[in-house]
C-alpha positions as CSV (number, residue, x, y, z in Angstrom):
1,M,227.2,20.9,-33.0
2,A,224.0,20.0,-34.8
3,N,223.4,21.5,-38.3
4,Q,221.0,24.4,-38.3
5,E,219.2,23.1,-41.4
6,E,218.2,19.9,-39.6
7,A,214.8,20.1,-37.9
8,S,213.6,18.7,-34.6
9,P,211.5,15.5,-34.7
10,L,208.7,17.3,-33.0
11,L,208.7,20.0,-35.7
12,A,206.9,17.8,-38.2
13,K,204.1,17.0,-35.7
14,E,203.7,20.7,-34.8
15,E,203.5,21.7,-38.4
16,Q,201.0,19.0,-39.1
17,E,198.7,20.3,-36.3
18,N,199.1,23.8,-37.6
19,G,198.1,22.6,-41.1
20,N,195.0,20.9,-39.6
21,L,193.9,24.1,-37.9
22,D,194.5,26.3,-40.9
23,G,192.8,23.8,-43.3
24,D,196.1,23.6,-45.4
25,S,196.6,20.3,-47.1
26,T,200.4,20.7,-47.3
27,K,202.1,17.7,-45.8
28,T,205.1,18.1,-43.5
29,K,206.9,14.9,-44.5
30,P,210.2,15.5,-46.2
31,Q,210.5,14.9,-49.9
32,H,213.1,12.5,-51.4
33,G,216.3,13.5,-49.6
34,G,214.9,16.9,-48.7
35,T,214.6,18.7,-45.4
36,P,211.2,19.2,-43.7
37,K,209.5,22.6,-44.2
38,I,210.1,25.0,-41.3
39,P,207.0,27.0,-40.4
40,Q,207.2,30.7,-40.8
41,Q,207.0,33.2,-38.0
42,G,203.6,34.4,-39.2
43,E,202.2,30.9,-39.0
44,N,203.3,30.5,-35.4
45,E,201.8,33.8,-34.4
46,T,198.5,32.9,-36.0
47,T,198.4,29.6,-34.2
48,K,199.2,31.3,-30.8
49,M,196.4,33.8,-31.5
50,K,193.9,31.0,-32.2
51,V,194.8,29.1,-29.1
52,K,194.6,32.2,-27.0
53,K,191.2,33.0,-28.5
54,E,190.0,29.5,-27.7
55,E,191.2,29.8,-24.1
56,Q,189.3,33.1,-23.7
57,E,186.1,31.6,-25.1
58,L,186.4,28.6,-22.8
59,G,187.4,30.5,-19.6
60,W,189.2,29.3,-16.6
61,T,188.1,28.3,-13.1
62,A,189.6,29.5,-9.8
63,D,191.8,26.3,-9.7
64,G,193.4,27.1,-13.1
65,L,191.4,24.5,-15.0
66,P,189.8,25.2,-18.3
67,L,186.1,25.7,-18.2
68,G,184.4,24.0,-21.2
69,Q,181.0,24.8,-22.6
70,G,178.2,23.2,-20.7
71,S,180.4,22.3,-17.8
72,V,179.4,22.8,-14.2
73,I,182.9,23.2,-12.9
74,G,183.5,26.7,-11.5
75,E,179.9,27.8,-11.7
76,P,178.6,29.5,-8.5
77,I,176.6,27.3,-6.1
78,A,173.0,28.3,-5.9
79,R,172.0,29.7,-2.5
80,S,169.6,27.7,-0.4
81,Q,166.4,29.1,1.2
82,W,165.7,29.3,4.9
83,N,163.8,26.4,6.4
84,S,161.1,28.7,7.6
85,S,160.1,32.3,6.9
86,I,160.8,35.1,9.3
87,F,157.2,35.5,10.2
88,A,156.6,31.8,10.9
89,C,156.5,32.3,14.7
90,L,155.2,28.9,15.6
91,G,157.6,27.1,13.2
92,R,156.6,24.0,11.1
93,N,154.6,21.0,12.0
94,D,157.4,18.4,11.8
95,E,159.7,16.5,14.2
96,F,161.0,19.9,15.4
97,C,157.6,21.2,16.3
98,S,158.2,21.2,20.1
99,S,161.6,22.9,19.6
100,D,159.9,25.6,17.5
101,L,157.5,26.3,20.3
102,E,160.4,26.6,22.7
103,V,162.2,29.0,20.3
104,C,159.0,31.1,20.1
105,L,158.7,31.3,23.9
106,L,162.4,32.2,24.4
107,G,162.3,34.9,21.7
108,S,159.2,36.4,23.2
109,F,160.1,36.5,26.9
110,A,163.9,35.8,27.1
111,P,165.6,36.9,23.8
112,C,169.0,37.0,25.6
113,M,168.9,33.2,26.2
114,L,167.7,32.5,22.6
115,Y,170.5,34.6,21.1
116,S,173.2,33.1,23.4
117,S,171.9,29.6,22.5
118,N,172.1,30.4,18.8
119,V,175.7,31.6,19.1
120,E,176.7,28.7,21.2
121,R,175.2,26.2,18.7
122,L,176.8,28.1,15.7
123,G,180.2,28.2,17.3
124,S,180.0,24.5,18.3
125,S,182.0,25.2,21.5
126,P,180.3,24.9,24.9
127,G,180.9,27.8,27.3
128,T,180.2,30.7,25.0
129,F,176.7,31.1,26.3
130,A,177.6,33.4,29.2
131,D,180.1,35.4,27.1
132,H,177.2,36.5,24.8
133,C,174.4,36.5,27.3
134,W,175.7,39.1,29.6
135,P,176.6,41.8,27.0
136,Y,173.2,41.2,25.3
137,T,171.3,41.5,28.6
138,A,173.2,44.8,29.4
139,L,172.3,46.3,26.1
140,Y,168.8,45.1,26.3
141,L,168.2,46.7,29.7
142,L,170.0,49.9,28.7
143,G,167.9,50.3,25.5
144,N,164.7,49.7,27.3
145,S,165.7,52.1,30.1
146,L,166.8,55.0,27.9
147,F,164.6,54.6,24.8
148,G,161.7,52.4,26.0
149,W,162.4,49.5,23.6
150,N,165.2,47.1,22.6
151,C,167.1,49.3,20.1
152,M,170.7,48.7,21.2
153,A,170.9,44.9,21.4
154,P,170.3,44.4,17.6
155,W,173.6,46.1,16.9
156,F,175.3,43.4,18.9
157,S,173.4,40.4,17.6
158,Y,173.1,41.0,13.9
159,P,176.5,39.4,13.0
160,S,175.0,36.0,14.0
161,R,172.6,36.2,11.1
162,T,175.5,37.0,8.7
163,A,177.5,34.1,10.0
164,I,174.5,31.7,9.5
165,R,174.1,32.9,5.9
166,H,177.8,32.3,5.2
167,R,178.0,28.9,6.8
168,F,175.0,27.4,5.1
169,N,175.1,29.4,1.9
170,L,171.6,30.9,2.6
171,E,170.1,33.7,0.6
172,G,169.8,37.1,2.3
173,S,166.8,39.3,2.7
174,C,167.5,41.4,-0.4
175,E,168.0,38.3,-2.5
176,A,164.8,36.7,-1.3
177,F,162.9,39.9,-2.0
178,S,164.4,40.1,-5.4
179,R,163.5,36.4,-6.1
180,S,159.9,37.0,-5.0
181,C,159.2,40.3,-6.8
182,G,161.9,40.3,-9.5
183,C,162.3,44.1,-9.4
184,C,165.6,44.5,-7.6
185,G,167.8,42.1,-9.6
186,S,169.6,44.8,-11.5
187,V,170.7,46.8,-8.4
188,V,173.4,44.3,-7.4
189,E,176.2,44.0,-10.0
190,D,178.8,41.8,-8.4
191,D,179.4,39.6,-5.3
192,V,181.1,42.3,-3.3
193,Q,178.3,44.7,-3.7
194,R,175.7,42.0,-3.0
195,E,177.5,41.2,0.3
196,L,177.4,44.8,1.3
197,V,173.7,45.0,0.6
198,E,173.0,41.8,2.4
199,S,174.9,42.9,5.5
200,A,172.9,46.1,5.6
201,C,169.7,44.0,5.3
202,D,170.9,41.9,8.2
203,V,171.2,45.0,10.4
204,T,167.8,46.2,9.2
205,T,166.1,42.9,9.9
206,H,167.5,42.7,13.4
207,W,166.5,46.4,14.0
208,F,162.9,46.2,12.9
209,C,162.1,42.5,13.4
210,H,164.5,41.5,16.1
211,T,162.4,38.9,17.8
212,C,161.3,37.3,14.6
213,S,164.8,37.2,13.2
214,L,166.2,35.5,16.4
215,C,163.4,32.9,16.2
216,Q,164.1,32.2,12.5
217,E,167.8,31.8,13.2
218,G,167.1,29.5,16.2
219,R,164.8,27.3,14.1
220,E,167.4,27.1,11.3
221,L,170.3,26.2,13.6
222,R,168.3,23.5,15.5
223,R,167.5,21.8,12.2
224,R,171.0,21.9,10.9
225,L,173.3,21.6,14.0
226,P,173.2,19.6,17.2
227,H,173.8,21.3,20.4
228,P,177.6,21.3,21.3
229,G,176.8,20.0,24.8
230,F,175.4,16.8,23.4
231,N,178.5,16.3,21.2
232,G,180.9,16.6,24.2
233,R,179.4,13.7,26.1
234,S,181.3,10.4,25.6
235,V,179.0,7.4,25.2
236,L,180.4,4.1,26.6
237,V,178.9,1.0,24.9
238,M,179.2,-2.3,26.8
239,I,179.2,-5.4,24.6
240,P,178.5,-8.6,26.6
241,P,181.0,-11.5,26.0
242,V,179.9,-14.3,23.7
243,E,178.9,-17.4,25.5
244,Q,181.5,-20.1,25.3
245,S,180.9,-23.8,25.6
246,M,183.4,-26.6,26.1
247,G,183.2,-29.6,23.8
248,R,184.0,-33.2,24.5
249,G,187.4,-33.0,22.8
250,A,188.5,-30.0,24.9
């Protein structure tokens, strides 16, 4: 059994690091024939408190890694803006200009087809067009028959706007309004409350500007995602064989 007065080889190294942190010039090397100095209990507690304080000042990321000062690890990713505003009915004059005109016409005269196309493109699975087109059409006709305007379909279509925001990390209506005017930044305190406010803004946007919101979502999706029907087609490329020639020594 080892003698209790003998110290571990790692004890001298630990005591030297403690001395460097405390600014003490006492060396931990043993004297002539003497035993190394064993740190007191108060010194260990002081060192642990200093290390804990440093960890609190640095912080930790979600992966359990220390977050140093000036590091970008663990910082929230800035949210992107929409490619076009909600009132840009004719879209933008770029390579998608003809597609923007198609979106405008569909939103004005056939919003059920535009909404179903957006959901199908967002889900990236062909065949979901009819699953969303018929319920939307029924709510559209029911709202126009009972109340004289399309007031029931927005309750069915607003989750698509929330899904687009989450997928592409886009800013919501409340966040865009706060960025432009700078008067509502103190209303939202954390991410949970911000998401509740943005979900309510999605409902309000579809309720009061239903056609414009569908067109904005359609323009955004057509610029970011291809249609799932195009991805499902297999392309066969035929490569002609290389011409071969016979030499004299063949």
